[in-house]
N, C-alpha and C positions, 0 to 999 in steps of 0.2 A: 430603297430605304430613305433616300434623300427627300422624296416627296413627303413621306411621313414626318420626317424631321421638320420640313418646311411648314407643314400644316400645324404642327405643334407650336413652332415659333410664331406663326401668324396669330394663332388663338391666344397665346400668352401676351403677345404684343398688343393686340386689340383689347384684350381683357384688362391689362394694366392701364392703358390709355383711357378706357371707359371708366375704370375705377377712379382715376385721378380727376376725370371730368366730374363725376358725381361728388367727390370730395370737395371740389370747388363750390358746388351748390351748398354742401353741408357747412363748410367753414364760413361762408358769407352769411348763411342763415344764423349761425351761432353768434357771429359778430353783431348782427342786427337784432339779437335776442328773440329769434323766431323759434318756436317749438319744433323739434325734430323727434320723431318717434323711432325711426329705425334707419340704420345704415348697413347695407348688404354689400360686401366685397365679393364679386362674382355672383353667380346664380345657381339654382338647383338645391339639392339636399345640403343641410348644414353640416359643416365639419367642426366648426368651433363657434361658440357664442359667448358674449359677455355683455355686461351692462356698465355704462359709465355716464355719470351725470344725467340719469333718467333717459338715456338713449340706448336702445338695443343694438348691439353690433354683432355681425356674423360673418364668418368666412365660409363660403359655399364651394361646392365641388367643381362646378363647371366654369372655367375662366373665360366666359364670352361676354360679360357685361357686369353691371352693377346698378344699384339704385338707392335713392334716399326717399324715405316715406315721411311726408309732412302732414299726414292726416291719420286720425284714429279709425280703425276698422273693427267691425264686429266679428263674431265667430264665423259668419258666412262669407267674410271677405268684403262686405259692403262698407263704404265710407260712412262714418257716423256724422250726421249733420250737427254742427256745433257753432255757437256764437263766441267761442273762446277767442279773445282778442290776440292771444299769442300765436294762433294758427296762421299759417301762411296765407290761406284763402281770405282771411279777415284783415290782412295787413294793408297799409296804404299802397297805392299803385307803384310808387317809386321803389319801395322796398321789394315788392314782388318782381319788378323789372330787374333790379340788381341781382336777386337770387337767380333769375332765369339766365341772365347774361354771365353769371359766374362760371358755369360749366364750360362754354366756349372760350371764355377768357382764360380759364385754367389750361386748356389745351394749347391756346396761343402762347401763353407764358412758358409752358413746358417745352414747346417746340423751339422757342427762342433760347431757352436755357440749354437745351441739348446742343444746339448749334454753337452756342458760346463755349461749351465744354469741349466740343470737337475742335473748334478753332484754337482753344488753349492748348490742346494736345498736339495738333498737327499743323497749326498755322492756317492761314486763309488767303485766298486770292481776292484782292480788292478790285475796285473799279478805277484805281489810279493807273495811268498809262506809264509804261516803262521807259527806260532811257533811249531806246531805239525803236524805230519802225523799220521793218525789213525793206531792203533796197529795191524789192521788186515792185514797189508801189509808184506808179507814175503820178506826178502832181503832188506828192507829199514829200516834203523835205524837213530836216530836223528843225529848221527855223520856224516852222509853222506851228509848233507846239513846244511846251516845256515839260520835261520829264517830272512826274508827280502830279500833273494836272489830272483831274478825275472826269471820267465819262459820265455825262448826265443824261444823254439821249442818243439814240441811234435811229437814223431816218425819221426823226421826229417823235419817236416812241420813247417814253421815260425808261431809264435804266436805274434800277434800284440796287442790283447786285450783278456779279459777273454772269450769273445764269441767264439774265435778260439779254446780255450781249451775245452769249453762246446760242441762245434760241434764235435771235435775229440772224446771226451768221449762218446757222444751219438752214433757216427757212427762206432767206433772201436769195434772189437770183445772183449767183456768183459772178456773172459777166457784166453786172450793172454797177454803176457808181454807188458809193455808200457815204452818207453824210453823218459824221459823228460830232455831237455837241460836247465840248469840253468846258469845265470850269477852271479858270486860272487859279493856281495856288497862290500867286502873288497879288493879283488884283481882285479876285473873287468874282470876276465877270465871266459870262459865258461867251464862247466863240465857236465857230464851226470849221472843221477841215473836211475835205472830200478825199476819199480813198478811191482811186481808179484802178481796177484790177488789170493785170497784164496777162494776156493770153499767150501761152507758150506751148511748144510741142515737147514731148518726152518719149523716149524709146521704151517699148514694152517687149519683153521676151516671151510673153504669153504663157507663163508658168505660174503655178500655185505652189508655194513652199510650205512645208509643215511648220517651220518656225525660222525666224531670221537669226536665231542664236547660232553661233559658230563654234561652240565649245566641243564639237565632235572631233573624231580623229583626222578628218580631212579639212577642218577649218572652213567648211562651206555650208551652203544652204541645201537642205535635203528637199528634192523635188517631190511634191505630192501628186500633181497632175500636170498634164501638158495639153494645151488647146490644139485642135487639128489645124488651125490657121497658122501655127508657128512656122517661121521660115517660108512664107508664101505657100503654105500648104504641104510642106515637106519637113515635118518635125525632125529636129536633131536630138533633142533631149527626151528622156523617158522618166517615168515615175521611178523613184528610187535612186536616181543620179544625185550627185552632190556637185553643185556649181560652186567653184572655188575662186575663179578670176574672170574678169571681163576686160579685154584689151590689156591683160597683164596686171590689172588692178584687183587686189584681193577684196572679196566681199566682206572680209572681217575688218577692213579698215573703217575707222569711225566716219570718215568723210566719203564713203563709197556711194551712199544714196545721192549726195550732192554731185559726185562725179558722174554717176549714171545718168542723172537728169540733164547734165550738160552735154551729153553725147549728141552729135548731129550727123554722124557718118551713116552711109547707106548700109554698111555691113559692120558687124562687130565680131571680135574673136572671143569665143566662150571656152574657158577651160573647165572641165568637169571630170568627175571620177565615177566610173561605172564598173561594178564588180571588182573593185580594187585596182583598176587600171585607169590611168590618167589619159584623157583625150583632149584635143583642141580642135575646134571647128569654127568655120565662119557661119554666122547666123544673120539673116536679114530681119531686123527688128521692125515692129509695127509702131509707127509714130501716131500718137493721139494728142489732141489739144487738151490743155488743162489751164484752169485759171489759178493764178498765183494766190497765195494766202493773202488775207486782207492786211497782214503786216501789223496787227494790233498786239502788243505785248502788255500784259497786265502785271502789276507788282504784287508779289506774294509777301505777306508779313508773318512773323512769329510774335507771339505775345511775350516779349522780353523786357517790357517797360510799362510804366503806368499809362503813358499816352497810347501805346499800342493796345493795352487792355480796353480802354474806353473806345478806341476805334473799333476793336472787335465787337464790343457790346453794341455799339450803334449799328454795325454791319449786320449782326445777328438779329437786331430789332427790325431791320429792313427785310428780312427773309419772308415774313408773311406777305408783305407788299409785293415782293418779287414773285412768290408762288401765285398770288392772286392775279398779278399782271400777266404772267405766262398763261394762266388758265383763260383769262379773258381774250388774250391774243389767239389762243388755241381755238376758242369758240368762233372768233372772227375768221380764222383760217378755214374752219369747217364750213361756215356760211359762204366763203369765197371759193370753196371747192378744193382748197390746197391740201387739206388733211381729211382722212376718213373719220367720220363721226365716232366710230367705235374705238379709235385710238386715244380718245380724250378721257373716257370714263372707265374706271376699273372697279369691279366688285371684289368680293372675297377670293374668287378664282384668280383674277388678275393679280391681286396682291400676293397670293400664294405662289403664282408663277414667278413673279419678280423675286420673292424671297428664295424660291427654289433655284433660280439662276445664280444667285449669290452663293447659296449653300453648296450647290453641286459643282461650282467652278473649281476644278482641281489645281489650276494655276495660281490661285490666290491663297495666301497663307491664312491661318486661323485669325490672326490679328486684322488682316484686310477684311475678312468676312464680318467680323464683329463690328468693325468700323462702318462698313457699308450698311449693316442692319441697324445700327444705331442712327445713322444719318437718315435711313429710310423711315425709322420711327419718328424722327423729328418732322419730316415731310408729312407723314400720315397724321400726326398730332395736329399740325396746322390745318390740314385738309379737313379733319374732324371738326375743328373750330368753325370753319366756313360752312360745312355741310349741316352742322347742327343749327345754323341760323336759318335754314330753309323752312318755310311755312308748312311743315309736314307733321301730321299727328305722330306723337311719340318723341318729337324733337323739340328743342327749346324754341325754335323759330315760331312755331304756332302760338305758344304762350306769349312770346314777345309781341307778336302781331295783335293778339287780343288785348294785351295791356296797353299798347300804344294807341289802339283805336279807342279804348276806354278813356285814356288821357285826353284824346282829341275831342270826343263827343261828350265827355263829362259824365258818362254813366256806363254801367256794365252792359255788355252785349246781351241781347236776348238769346235764349237757348236755341231758337230757330236759326238765328244768324250764325251762332257758333257751330251749330250742326252742319250748316251748308259749307262753311269754311273748312270744317273737319273733313267732310266728304270730298271736297276739292283737293285738300291736302293728301287724303288717303289715296285718291286716284293718282296723284303725282308720285307718291312713293312707290306704288305698284309699278307704274310705268318706268320709273327710274331704276328700280330693281331688275325689271325685265331687260331694260336696255343695257344695264351694267353686265348682266349675266350673258346676254347675247354677244356684247362687245368682247367679253373675256373669251368666249368660245371661238369667235371669229379670229381673234388675235392668235389663238393656239393653232387653229386650222391653217390659216394663211401665213402665219409667221410674221405678222406685222408688229 
């Protein structure tokens, strides 16, 4: 049933975003005193209809889209040719351009507004660097930066929001040095620091645990599975055991992970409970190399003052740039062979899958699910703003291209030229839809 709920959520989400997009066109048109004949909220059979200031409004049954009609049509549905100066088609180019841009602008503003509301409710992680950098970083000392300085670039790539930093941290080679450009809070000047990762070894017991929660009767980790290579090929632990101590150190202690990673002994003593009985055995761990974290700590803020509100507003306004930046970097990674092409584009199936992952997650509370869905809607709204600027038939981008070309050449494009551009755009949208559909299927099949 979760997939059904997810499909309903996606349809409603996209329907609302599409409606607000069309209302953007409508509101700017009315502001410019351009005649509007009809505004349809959703599509399909009419559920409600009303008339206001000579505009026909309707609420329709299927919430998968919306539209605004700027031309008069006859009984057969054909556009009536008219020289009426109030019609959109007869308006100056600048007005037509503003109306075309209004839809994407509405999605952009909506995405920023949603992010701002979310930041207001939960706070936000800034690009300001925290008071400490983890001591695992060679070549980085506290004197090299001042807490509160903000990250402007990483490895020469502009950072607009924390997400840009996370993307680079996830995609960069963890064993290589990383250069971070910071802007000084005091002087306003930029300077660079270099983070050099430290390679260490840590012991692995080669087990998978169901959860690291220790609120069970044994105060231990319940073992889900054990690899055959454990203890040099002679496994000691079994699925269903509860690991309670290592070298006498309780796994329930807050600092246990830090303690475990600091072990360098050839053998460790593991205490575990099996069938209600406590056992203790020596186990030979497998040591694996790992790269220390980059040591970058970002400052999180809550909107509890006027300066923090304006800081959150400026941060939310940067989110479209961050999303666009990550998209461009993703395309570059595809070209470089670092990322599979079908991991960058999502169609309706991919969006439904993402929503279903949120809806079906039993560990998250209802509040967490609502939060994630609202944040996802903000990202989708901004993505719709960008995608609607593509020169594809049915999208605003094709009209914007026509109008801009008209403004450059000083005359209207011929029907032949418009037809050719429309055909090119139509081929583009078909290829894009096919690619998005195939990408969604491949992600589902291969789990990428």
